C-alpha positions as CSV (number, residue, x, y, z in Angstrom):
1,M,20.1,13.3,-3.4
2,T,19.7,9.9,-1.7
3,D,22.8,7.7,-1.9
4,R,22.0,4.0,-1.6
5,S,24.3,1.1,-2.5
6,R,21.5,-1.1,-3.9
7,K,20.7,-0.8,-7.6
8,G,17.1,-0.7,-8.9
9,K,13.9,0.2,-7.2
10,G,13.4,-0.8,-3.6
11,P,10.6,-2.9,-2.2
12,L,7.0,-1.7,-1.5
13,I,5.5,-3.1,1.7
14,I,1.8,-2.6,1.4
15,I,-0.1,-3.3,4.7
16,G,-3.8,-3.8,5.3
17,G,-3.8,-1.9,8.6
18,H,-3.6,-2.7,12.3
19,E,-0.2,-4.4,11.9
20,D,1.1,-6.0,15.1
21,K,3.2,-3.5,17.1
22,E,3.7,-5.4,20.3
23,G,4.1,-9.1,19.6
24,E,6.2,-10.8,16.9
25,R,5.8,-7.7,14.7
26,V,6.3,-9.7,11.6
27,I,5.5,-6.9,9.2
28,L,7.4,-4.1,11.0
29,R,10.3,-6.6,11.3
30,A,10.3,-6.9,7.5
31,V,10.5,-3.1,7.1
32,A,13.4,-3.0,9.6
33,R,15.3,-5.7,7.7
34,F,15.1,-3.7,4.4
35,L,16.2,-0.6,6.2
36,K,19.5,-2.2,7.1
37,G,20.1,0.2,9.9
38,G,19.2,3.3,7.9
39,R,16.9,6.2,8.7
40,L,13.1,5.8,8.4
41,V,10.8,8.7,7.7
42,V,7.4,8.1,9.2
43,A,4.9,10.2,7.2
44,T,1.8,10.8,9.3
45,V,0.3,13.0,6.6
46,A,-2.9,10.9,6.2
47,S,-4.2,11.9,9.7
48,H,-6.1,15.1,10.5
49,Q,-4.9,14.6,14.1
50,P,-1.4,12.9,13.9
51,E,-0.7,13.1,17.6
52,G,0.4,9.7,18.9
53,Y,1.0,8.0,15.5
54,F,4.7,8.7,15.5
55,T,5.2,7.7,19.1
56,S,3.6,4.4,18.6
57,Y,5.8,3.6,15.6
58,K,8.9,4.9,17.4
59,D,8.3,2.5,20.3
60,A,7.5,-0.4,18.0
61,F,10.6,0.1,15.7
62,S,13.0,0.9,18.5
63,A,12.5,-2.6,19.9
64,L,13.5,-3.9,16.4
65,G,16.7,-1.9,16.4
66,V,15.5,0.9,14.3
67,T,16.4,4.0,16.2
68,D,16.8,6.7,13.6
69,L,13.2,7.7,13.0
70,V,11.9,11.1,12.0
71,E,8.4,12.3,11.5
72,L,7.0,14.0,8.4
73,Y,3.7,15.9,8.7
74,V,2.2,18.4,6.3
75,E,-0.7,20.5,7.5
76,E,-1.1,22.4,4.2
77,R,0.2,21.6,0.7
78,A,2.4,24.6,0.7
79,E,4.6,23.0,3.4
80,A,5.5,20.2,0.9
81,Q,7.7,22.9,-0.8
82,D,9.7,23.8,2.4
83,E,13.4,23.1,2.5
84,E,13.0,22.1,6.2
85,K,10.6,19.4,5.2
86,L,12.9,18.1,2.5
87,R,15.8,17.9,4.9
88,I,13.9,15.3,6.8
89,F,14.7,12.9,4.0
90,D,18.5,13.4,4.1
91,G,20.1,10.0,4.4
92,A,16.7,8.2,4.6
93,A,16.7,4.5,3.7
94,G,12.9,4.3,3.7
95,V,9.5,6.0,4.1
96,F,6.5,4.6,6.1
97,F,3.0,6.1,5.4
98,S,0.7,5.7,8.4
99,G,-3.1,5.4,8.2
100,G,-5.9,8.0,8.1
101,D,-7.3,9.5,4.9
102,Q,-5.6,8.6,1.7
103,L,-6.9,11.7,0.0
104,R,-4.8,13.8,2.4
105,I,-1.6,12.0,1.2
106,S,-2.4,12.4,-2.5
107,S,-3.7,15.9,-2.3
108,Q,-1.1,17.3,0.0
109,L,2.0,15.6,-1.5
110,G,1.1,14.8,-5.1
111,D,3.5,16.5,-7.6
112,T,5.4,18.3,-4.9
113,P,9.1,18.2,-4.0
114,V,8.3,15.9,-1.0
115,E,6.7,13.3,-3.4
116,R,9.8,13.6,-5.6
117,R,12.0,12.8,-2.6
118,V,9.9,9.7,-1.8
119,R,10.3,8.6,-5.4
120,E,14.1,9.2,-5.3
121,I,14.4,7.0,-2.3
122,H,12.4,4.3,-3.9
123,E,14.3,4.5,-7.2
124,A,17.6,4.3,-5.3
125,G,16.6,1.1,-3.6
126,G,14.9,2.3,-0.4
127,V,11.9,0.7,1.1
128,I,8.5,2.4,0.9
129,A,5.8,1.1,3.2
130,G,2.2,2.1,3.8
131,T,-0.5,0.9,6.1
132,S,-4.3,1.4,5.7
133,A,-4.6,4.7,3.9
134,G,-0.9,4.5,3.2
135,A,-1.5,1.2,1.4
136,S,-4.4,2.5,-0.8
137,V,-2.3,5.5,-2.0
138,M,0.4,3.3,-3.5
139,S,-1.4,2.5,-6.7
140,D,-2.1,4.8,-9.6
141,T,-5.9,4.4,-9.3
142,M,-6.8,4.8,-5.7
143,L,-10.0,3.5,-4.0
144,V,-11.3,6.3,-1.8
145,K,-14.8,5.5,-0.7
146,G,-17.5,2.8,-1.1
147,S,-19.9,0.9,1.1
148,S,-18.7,-2.2,3.0
149,R,-20.4,-5.3,4.1
150,E,-23.1,-5.2,1.4
151,T,-23.5,-5.9,-2.3
152,H,-22.0,-3.1,-4.3
153,R,-24.2,-0.5,-5.8
154,I,-23.0,0.9,-9.0
155,G,-23.0,4.6,-8.1
156,D,-21.5,4.0,-4.6
157,L,-17.8,4.2,-5.4
158,H,-15.2,7.0,-5.4
159,L,-11.9,6.6,-7.1
160,A,-9.0,9.1,-7.4
161,P,-5.4,9.2,-8.6
162,G,-2.9,7.8,-6.1
163,L,0.9,8.1,-6.0
164,G,1.4,5.5,-8.7
165,L,4.3,3.6,-7.0
166,V,2.7,0.4,-8.4
167,R,0.8,0.4,-11.7
168,D,-2.2,-1.5,-12.9
169,V,-3.6,-2.5,-9.5
170,I,-6.2,-1.1,-7.1
171,I,-5.6,-1.7,-3.4
172,D,-8.1,-2.0,-0.6
173,Q,-7.3,-2.5,3.1
174,H,-9.0,-3.7,6.3
175,F,-10.4,-6.1,3.8
176,A,-12.1,-9.1,5.4
177,E,-12.6,-7.3,8.6
178,R,-14.8,-4.6,7.0
179,G,-16.4,-6.8,4.3
180,R,-14.9,-4.9,1.3
181,I,-15.2,-7.5,-1.4
182,G,-18.2,-5.8,-3.0
183,R,-16.5,-2.5,-3.4
184,L,-13.3,-4.0,-4.8
185,L,-15.4,-5.9,-7.3
186,G,-17.0,-2.6,-8.3
187,A,-13.6,-1.0,-8.7
188,V,-12.4,-3.9,-11.0
189,A,-15.7,-3.7,-13.0
190,Q,-14.9,-0.1,-13.7
191,N,-11.2,-0.9,-14.5
192,P,-11.0,-4.5,-15.6
193,R,-7.4,-4.1,-16.9
194,E,-6.3,-3.5,-13.3
195,L,-6.0,-6.2,-10.6
196,G,-7.9,-5.6,-7.4
197,I,-5.9,-6.4,-4.3
198,G,-7.6,-6.6,-0.9
199,I,-5.4,-6.9,2.1
200,D,-6.5,-8.0,5.6
201,E,-5.4,-6.4,8.8
202,D,-2.0,-7.4,10.2
203,T,-1.2,-8.7,6.7
204,A,1.0,-7.2,4.0
205,I,2.4,-7.8,0.5
206,I,6.1,-7.2,-0.2
207,L,6.4,-6.2,-3.8
208,Q,9.7,-6.3,-5.7
209,G,9.7,-6.1,-9.4
210,H,6.5,-7.7,-10.7
211,R,6.1,-10.2,-7.9
212,F,4.8,-9.9,-4.3
213,E,4.9,-12.2,-1.3
214,V,2.3,-12.3,1.5
215,I,3.4,-12.0,5.1
216,G,1.3,-11.6,8.3
217,S,-1.6,-13.3,9.9
218,G,-4.5,-12.8,7.4
219,G,-5.3,-13.1,3.8
220,V,-4.8,-11.3,0.5
221,Y,-7.5,-11.4,-2.1
222,V,-6.6,-10.8,-5.8
223,V,-9.6,-10.0,-8.1
224,D,-8.8,-10.4,-11.8
225,G,-11.3,-8.9,-14.2
226,G,-9.4,-9.7,-17.4
227,G,-11.7,-12.5,-18.3
228,V,-15.0,-10.8,-17.5
229,T,-17.7,-11.5,-20.1
230,H,-20.4,-9.2,-18.7
231,S,-21.0,-6.4,-16.3
232,N,-23.8,-3.8,-15.9
233,I,-21.4,-1.1,-14.6
234,A,-22.0,1.2,-17.6
235,E,-25.7,0.6,-18.2
236,A,-27.5,0.2,-14.9
237,E,-28.9,2.9,-12.6
238,A,-26.6,4.2,-9.8
239,D,-28.5,2.4,-7.0
240,R,-28.7,-0.9,-8.7
241,A,-26.7,-3.9,-7.5
242,L,-23.6,-4.8,-9.5
243,S,-23.7,-7.7,-11.9
244,I,-20.4,-9.1,-13.2
245,H,-19.6,-12.5,-14.7
246,D,-16.5,-14.6,-15.0
247,V,-14.4,-12.9,-12.4
248,R,-11.3,-14.8,-11.2
249,L,-10.4,-14.7,-7.5
250,H,-7.2,-15.8,-5.8
251,V,-6.9,-16.0,-2.0
252,L,-3.4,-16.0,-0.6
253,C,-1.8,-16.3,2.8
254,Q,1.7,-16.0,4.3
255,G,4.4,-17.4,2.1
256,D,2.3,-17.3,-1.1
257,V,3.7,-15.4,-4.1
258,F,1.8,-13.7,-6.9
259,D,3.2,-12.6,-10.3
260,L,1.5,-9.4,-11.4
261,R,2.8,-9.8,-15.0
262,D,1.4,-13.3,-15.4
263,R,-1.5,-12.7,-13.1
264,R,-0.9,-16.0,-11.5
265,P,0.1,-17.2,-8.0
266,T,3.4,-19.1,-7.8
267,T,5.6,-20.5,-5.0
268,A,8.0,-18.7,-2.6
269,E,10.5,-21.4,-3.2
270,A,10.6,-20.7,-6.9
271,H,10.6,-16.9,-6.6
272,P,11.6,-15.7,-3.1
273,V,10.7,-12.1,-2.4
274,A,10.8,-11.3,1.3
275,Q,14.1,-13.1,1.8
276,A,15.9,-10.6,-0.4
277,A,16.2,-8.2,2.5
278,D,18.7,-10.6,4.1
279,Q,21.0,-10.8,1.1
C-alpha cells in the first residue's frame, strides 16, 4: 500500500499535450513540486511504440530535481496483473500518463490491479498527471474520436468510458491547435450534464477538490450545456451539421480558476490551487 503523509485525494494535472520540456517547463515543474522528492511512475501505456517517451521525460524531470523515475508499459492487458508491474508503484508519489491512444490506457488498465494502484496513490494524496491521451482518459466519459477543424456532424463522434478520476466532465486536448471546438460541442450535446473542457497545447489544469487552476502558455475552454434549450443531436441524420442553442462558453488562461461545482470561473486570489504544492 502507498503511504503518504497528506490526507485526502491528491491533485490531477491534466495537460493538453506538447508541454514544454526544455524551457521554463512550467507544467512539469508543477508536477515536480507536488511530488516533493518522491518517485514518479511514467506510464507510456498509451503508445503502440513507447520507445523514446520515457527518456524524454527522464531528461526533462531530472533537470527539475526529480531523479527517481520508473517506466510502466503494458503490451497486453494480462501484464496489468503481474506482481512485477505492481512493484513499480512501491513508494510512488505520483503517476504521469504520456500521450498516444487513450483507448490503450482504458482497455489495458481499466479494472485491473494496476488501475487500483493508481487510484490508491491518488486517494493517498499523490499527484496523477496526464498529457494528450493521458488527459482524455482522466474523465469518466472519454472523447475518443471526432473530426477536427470543421462543423460537427452528428454521427461523427466516438465516446467511451475513461478512468473516471474526475467526474461529470469530458476532456479534449490539442484543442485550439487542432480546431476541436466542434467535436467538444458535439460531446456536450450528447451529455449536457457534463462540462466540456478543451485544453490547448503547453497548457494544463491543476484540479484539487472541485476547483481547477490554469497554468501554461495557452487557453482552456469550458463548454457548459446546462442551459441548452435546443439541439438536433437525437433527431437529425448522422451526416447533418450539429445545431445547439444557448451554450455557455468560458475561455480561461494562466492564473484563472474554475469551480466545477458552481460551474463558474473565480479568481486565484480567492481560491488558490496550484500554490498548495508549496505548503
